[in-house]
C-alpha positions as CSV (number, residue, x, y, z in Angstrom):
1,M,-26.4,12.0,60.5
2,W,-23.7,11.3,63.1
3,T,-23.5,13.7,66.0
4,E,-21.7,13.6,69.4
5,I,-25.0,12.3,71.0
6,T,-25.7,9.6,68.4
7,R,-22.1,8.4,68.4
8,A,-22.1,8.0,72.1
9,N,-25.4,6.0,71.9
10,Y,-24.0,3.6,69.3
11,E,-20.4,3.3,70.4
12,R,-19.3,-0.2,71.3
13,R,-16.0,0.4,73.2
14,G,-14.6,-2.5,75.0
15,Q,-15.7,-5.1,72.5
16,R,-13.1,-7.1,70.5
17,Y,-15.1,-6.2,67.3
18,A,-18.0,-4.0,67.0
19,S,-20.1,-7.0,65.8
20,D,-19.5,-9.0,69.1
21,L,-22.4,-9.3,71.4
22,T,-22.5,-7.6,74.8
23,N,-23.5,-9.4,77.9
24,E,-27.0,-7.9,77.7
25,E,-27.4,-8.9,74.0
26,W,-26.2,-12.4,74.7
27,D,-28.8,-12.8,77.5
28,L,-31.5,-12.2,74.9
29,V,-30.2,-14.8,72.5
30,A,-28.8,-17.6,74.7
31,P,-32.2,-19.0,76.0
32,H,-33.2,-19.7,72.4
33,L,-30.1,-21.7,71.3
34,P,-29.9,-25.5,71.5
35,E,-28.9,-27.0,74.8
36,R,-26.1,-29.4,75.2
37,R,-27.0,-33.0,74.4
38,E,-27.1,-35.6,77.2
39,R,-25.4,-38.2,75.0
40,G,-22.5,-38.1,72.7
41,R,-19.3,-36.0,72.9
42,P,-19.5,-33.0,75.3
43,R,-19.7,-29.6,73.5
44,T,-16.3,-27.8,73.7
45,T,-17.2,-24.8,71.5
46,S,-18.7,-21.7,73.0
47,L,-22.0,-20.9,71.3
48,R,-21.4,-17.2,72.0
49,E,-18.2,-17.3,70.0
50,V,-20.1,-19.1,67.2
51,V,-22.7,-16.3,67.1
52,N,-20.0,-13.6,67.3
53,A,-18.3,-15.3,64.3
54,I,-21.5,-15.3,62.3
55,L,-22.2,-11.6,63.1
56,Y,-18.7,-10.8,62.1
57,L,-19.2,-12.4,58.7
58,L,-22.5,-10.6,58.3
59,R,-21.1,-7.1,59.0
60,T,-17.8,-7.5,57.1
61,G,-18.9,-9.6,54.2
62,C,-15.8,-11.8,54.7
63,P,-15.7,-15.0,52.6
64,W,-15.7,-18.2,54.5
65,R,-12.2,-19.1,53.4
66,F,-10.8,-15.8,54.6
67,F,-12.3,-16.2,58.0
68,C,-9.9,-15.6,60.9
69,Q,-9.6,-18.9,62.8
70,V,-7.2,-17.6,65.4
71,I,-9.7,-15.3,67.1
72,F,-12.9,-17.3,66.4
73,P,-13.7,-21.0,66.4
74,P,-12.5,-23.1,63.4
75,R,-14.2,-22.2,60.1
76,S,-15.6,-25.7,59.7
77,T,-17.1,-25.5,63.2
78,V,-18.9,-22.2,62.5
79,Q,-20.1,-23.4,59.1
80,R,-21.5,-26.5,60.6
81,Y,-23.5,-24.6,63.3
82,F,-24.7,-22.0,60.7
83,Y,-25.9,-24.5,58.1
84,A,-27.5,-26.8,60.7
85,W,-29.4,-23.8,62.2
86,R,-30.4,-22.8,58.7
87,D,-31.7,-26.2,57.8
88,N,-33.8,-26.7,61.0
89,E,-35.1,-23.1,60.7
90,L,-33.6,-22.0,64.0
91,W,-33.0,-18.5,62.7
92,R,-36.6,-18.1,61.6
93,G,-37.9,-19.2,64.9
94,L,-35.5,-17.1,66.8
95,N,-36.5,-14.1,64.7
96,R,-40.2,-14.6,65.6
97,R,-39.5,-14.9,69.3
98,I,-37.2,-11.8,69.3
99,V,-39.7,-9.8,67.4
100,E,-42.5,-10.8,69.8
101,Q,-40.4,-9.9,72.9
102,H,-39.4,-6.5,71.5
103,R,-43.0,-5.7,70.7
104,Q,-44.1,-6.6,74.2
105,A,-41.3,-4.5,75.6
106,Q,-42.8,-1.5,73.7
107,A,-46.2,-2.2,75.3
108,R,-47.6,-3.5,72.0
109,S,-49.3,-6.8,71.2
110,A,-46.8,-9.6,70.6
111,T,-48.8,-10.6,67.4
112,P,-49.1,-7.8,64.8
113,S,-52.4,-7.2,63.1
114,A,-50.9,-5.3,60.1
115,G,-47.9,-5.6,57.9
116,V,-46.1,-4.0,55.0
117,I,-45.0,-6.0,52.0
118,D,-42.3,-5.2,49.3
119,S,-39.4,-6.7,47.5
120,Q,-35.8,-5.7,46.7
121,S,-33.9,-6.9,43.6
122,V,-30.2,-7.7,44.2
123,A,-27.5,-8.9,41.9
124,T,-26.0,-12.3,42.3
125,T,-22.4,-13.5,41.7
126,Q,-20.7,-16.3,39.8
127,V,-21.5,-18.9,42.5
128,G,-24.6,-20.0,40.7
129,G,-28.0,-21.0,42.0
130,P,-31.5,-19.9,41.0
131,R,-31.6,-16.4,39.5
132,G,-33.5,-14.4,36.9
133,L,-33.7,-11.0,35.2
134,D,-35.8,-8.2,36.6
135,P,-36.7,-6.3,33.5
136,F,-38.0,-3.3,35.3
137,K,-34.9,-2.7,37.4
138,R,-32.5,-4.3,34.9
139,I,-30.9,-6.5,37.5
140,K,-30.0,-10.2,37.0
141,G,-30.2,-12.0,40.3
142,R,-32.8,-12.5,43.0
143,K,-35.5,-10.7,45.0
144,R,-35.7,-10.4,48.7
145,H,-39.5,-10.4,49.4
146,I,-40.3,-9.4,52.9
147,V,-43.2,-8.5,55.2
148,T,-42.5,-6.2,58.1
149,D,-44.7,-4.9,60.9
150,T,-45.5,-1.2,61.1
151,D,-42.2,-0.6,62.9
152,G,-40.1,-2.1,60.1
153,L,-39.2,-5.4,61.9
154,V,-39.0,-8.4,59.5
155,L,-41.8,-10.9,60.1
156,D,-41.3,-13.3,57.2
157,V,-38.9,-13.6,54.1
158,L,-39.0,-15.2,50.7
159,V,-36.0,-15.2,48.4
160,H,-36.7,-16.1,44.8
161,P,-35.4,-15.4,41.2
162,A,-35.9,-11.8,40.1
163,N,-37.9,-12.7,37.0
164,I,-40.9,-13.8,39.2
165,Q,-43.4,-11.0,39.5
166,D,-44.1,-9.6,43.0
167,V,-47.8,-10.3,42.8
168,H,-47.1,-14.0,42.1
169,A,-44.4,-14.4,44.8
170,A,-46.6,-12.8,47.3
171,V,-49.0,-15.7,47.5
172,P,-46.6,-18.3,49.1
173,L,-45.1,-15.5,51.3
174,L,-48.5,-14.4,52.7
175,Q,-49.6,-18.0,53.1
176,S,-46.5,-18.7,55.1
177,L,-47.1,-15.5,57.1
178,R,-50.7,-16.6,58.0
179,R,-49.3,-19.8,59.6
180,I,-47.0,-17.8,61.8
181,Y,-49.3,-14.8,62.6
182,P,-52.9,-15.9,62.1
183,D,-54.2,-12.5,63.5
184,L,-52.4,-10.5,60.8
185,T,-55.0,-9.7,58.1
186,H,-54.2,-6.2,56.8
187,I,-51.3,-5.5,54.4
188,F,-50.0,-2.2,53.1
189,A,-48.5,-2.5,49.6
190,D,-47.7,-0.6,46.5
191,R,-49.6,-0.7,43.3
192,V,-47.8,-3.8,42.0
193,Y,-50.1,-5.8,44.3
194,R,-53.4,-4.2,43.2
195,G,-56.2,-6.2,41.6
196,P,-58.4,-9.1,42.7
197,K,-56.1,-12.0,41.5
198,L,-54.0,-11.9,44.6
199,L,-56.9,-12.0,47.0
200,E,-58.4,-14.9,45.0
201,K,-55.3,-16.9,45.4
202,L,-55.3,-16.3,49.1
203,K,-58.9,-17.3,49.8
204,D,-57.9,-20.7,51.1
205,C,-56.0,-19.2,54.1
206,G,-58.5,-16.9,55.4
207,P,-59.6,-13.2,54.9
208,W,-57.1,-10.6,53.8
209,S,-57.4,-6.8,53.2
210,I,-54.7,-5.3,51.1
211,E,-54.4,-1.5,51.2
212,I,-52.6,0.0,48.2
213,V,-50.7,3.1,49.1
214,Q,-50.8,5.4,46.1
215,R,-48.5,8.1,45.1
216,P,-50.0,11.6,45.3
217,P,-51.1,12.8,41.8
218,G,-48.8,15.0,40.0
219,V,-45.7,14.2,42.2
220,K,-42.6,13.2,40.3
221,G,-39.4,11.7,41.7
222,F,-38.9,10.7,45.3
223,A,-42.0,11.0,47.6
224,L,-42.2,9.8,51.2
225,L,-45.3,7.6,51.2
226,P,-47.1,6.6,54.4
227,R,-46.5,3.1,55.6
228,R,-44.4,2.3,52.4
229,W,-41.3,4.1,53.8
230,V,-41.2,1.6,56.7
231,V,-40.2,-1.4,54.5
232,E,-37.9,0.8,52.4
233,R,-36.1,1.8,55.6
234,T,-35.7,-1.9,56.5
235,F,-33.9,-2.6,53.1
236,A,-31.7,0.4,53.9
237,W,-30.8,-1.4,57.2
238,F,-29.8,-4.5,55.3
239,G,-27.4,-2.3,53.2
240,R,-25.3,-1.6,56.3
241,R,-24.5,-5.4,56.4
242,R,-21.8,-6.1,53.7
243,R,-22.8,-9.7,53.4
244,L,-26.2,-8.3,52.1
245,A,-24.7,-5.9,49.6
246,K,-25.2,-8.5,47.0
247,D,-26.5,-12.1,47.0
248,F,-23.3,-14.0,47.3
249,E,-25.0,-17.3,48.1
250,A,-25.6,-20.3,46.0
251,K,-28.8,-21.3,47.8
252,Q,-31.8,-19.1,48.4
253,E,-32.2,-20.6,51.9
254,T,-28.8,-19.3,52.9
255,Q,-29.7,-15.7,51.8
256,T,-32.9,-16.1,53.8
257,A,-30.9,-17.0,56.9
258,W,-28.7,-14.0,56.6
259,I,-31.7,-11.7,56.4
260,Y,-33.1,-13.2,59.6
261,I,-29.8,-12.8,61.3
262,A,-29.5,-9.2,60.3
263,N,-33.0,-8.5,61.7
264,I,-32.2,-10.4,64.9
265,E,-29.0,-8.4,65.4
266,L,-30.8,-5.1,64.9
267,I,-33.6,-6.0,67.4
268,I,-31.3,-7.4,70.2
269,R,-29.2,-4.2,70.1
270,R,-32.3,-2.1,70.5
271,Q,-33.7,-4.3,73.2
272,A,-30.5,-4.5,75.2
273,K,-30.1,-0.7,75.0
274,L,-33.7,-0.2,76.3
275,T,-33.2,-2.7,79.1
276,K,-29.9,-0.9,80.1
277,M,-31.6,2.5,80.1
278,S,-34.6,1.2,82.1
279,F,-32.2,-0.4,84.7
280,E,-30.2,2.9,85.0
281,S,-33.4,5.0,85.4
282,D,-34.9,2.5,88.0
283,S,-31.7,2.3,90.0
284,E,-30.8,6.0,90.0
285,E,-33.8,7.3,92.0
286,P,-33.5,4.9,94.9
287,R,-29.9,5.8,95.1
288,K,-30.7,9.5,95.4
289,R,-33.3,8.9,98.1
290,R,-30.8,6.8,100.1
291,L,-28.3,9.6,99.9
292,E,-30.8,12.2,100.9
293,G,-31.8,10.1,103.9
294,W,-28.2,9.7,105.0
295,A,-27.7,13.4,104.7
296,A,-30.8,14.2,106.7
297,G,-29.6,11.9,109.4
298,L,-26.3,13.7,109.7
299,G,-28.2,17.0,109.9
300,I,-27.0,18.3,106.5
301,C,-29.6,20.8,105.5
302,R,-29.6,20.3,101.7
303,P,-32.8,19.5,99.8
304,S,-31.0,17.0,97.5
305,L,-27.6,15.7,96.5
306,S,-26.2,15.7,93.1
307,V,-25.1,12.2,92.1
């Protein structure tokens, strides 16, 4: 619910678009982007403008051919960077580093020891590509299969046709997750993942413990389940990005890249806000002490000064 306090916290005045990066947010992203090459033609495009253009597409859902080339770099340039970073898995690596930095800033271990797994079925469009029918939700399209930490931050993603059952798709997803986070061994899941077959398939990548979060007996309709609501909230965060309202992409890898970008945008906004608040709190107290010392030197008998 929007209030005067929450609006002030999330307001982004002074930006060209609300999706543009602030200086604090750009400082978090810039060190992880490719540097200029020593050979070849010198780079003339600002990577900050490229990232701003990609975030604009994510938030507005604008098709590539309707992209505004007057404000941002040319469409072909932005596409070239986006698909190149998709193919070399830069978005995945950037997501991992940003998640680790954010967890450390919260005085938590950089590597999580527990995660939450779930999937979301979304409809596709006429662009084609792999798809299937989810008979349970009656959606023809794809599933976004994700694992988050206990705070809802995305750790790994697998996009696949919706006709593949969750317990089958969880095998390659958790195998990939183990390679990234070898210390993560405990998974919270719903009853779709119950049974010994999943654990048998995962024997080759080390021990796993899967905790099934059951609904309370006799409860009908919506119920807030412990741990499970975290991943559901993450899917709700995706819904605020119009590019993720449906699966508009022809390739599953492209949809995976957009999910990573959405998670990166969320984290860097949080982290930049925490950094700014920490800086303001650290700089305010010394300023007060300096003013109090200056007032005492002038003989002003006041216990403190309002700043």
